[in-house]
N, C-alpha and C positions, 0 to 999 in steps of 0.2 A: 518900113524897109522891106524889100522883097525877100522871100525865103532864101533865094539863091545867095544873095549878098550876106544875109544874116547868118548863114551857116558856113560860109567860106572865110570871111574876114577874121573871125576869132582864131582860126587855125593859122592864117598868115601872120597874125600878130604874135602868136606864141612862137612860131618858127623864127620870126625876126628877132625876138627877145633871146631865144636860145642861141642863135648864131652870134649875137653880140656877146653873150656870156662866154661862148666857146672862143671867140676872138680875144677876149680879155684874159682868159684863164689858161688856155693851152700853150705850152712851151714849144718853140721850134715849129716843125712842120707836122706836129701831132694833130693839128686842127682838121686835117683831112679825115682822120679816123673819127673824130668827134662829130664832124659835120655829116658823115654818113649815118651815124647813130641818130642825129637830129632828124635827118630825112626819114629814116625808118620809123621813128616815133611820130613824125608828122603823118605818114601814111596810115599808121594804126589809129591815130587821133581822128583823121579824116573819116575812116570807116566808122568809128564809134559815133561821131557827130552825125553823120548822114544816116546811119541806122537808127539813131535815137529820134530822128525827126519822124520816122514812120510814114513817110509819103513816098510812094514809088514813082510818081510823076516827076520827071527831071532828075532822077537819081544819078544816072550816068553823067549828065552835064555837070551837076554839082560836084560829083566825085572827081571828074576830070579837072574842073576848074580849081578845086581845092588842092589836089595833089600836084597839078601842073604849076600852080602858083608857088607852092612850097618848094618845088624843084628849082624854079627860077630864083627864088630868094636864096636858097642854099648855094646855087652856082655863082650868083653875084657875090655872095659873102666869101666863097672860096677864092674867087678871082681877086677880090680886094685884099684878103689876107695873104694870098700868095705873092701879090705884087709888093706888099709892104715888108716881106721877110727876106 
């Protein structure tokens, strides 16, 4: 598996799991607050994972892909939760 995929997909999986937990646990429209916290944690996790790799080649691409994908996952989850409540 290429390094780009191997360092990005675990962050996406954790964000997806966190959004499902937020959707199940948060009452009312409080999920907006919790999803923003999930996104902030995803950005921090993205930086930690990418810096732990210790390869500067492709750093910006991996960082953008990981953070951008996390953002898309959170936005889709927010739209789904918003439409159901």
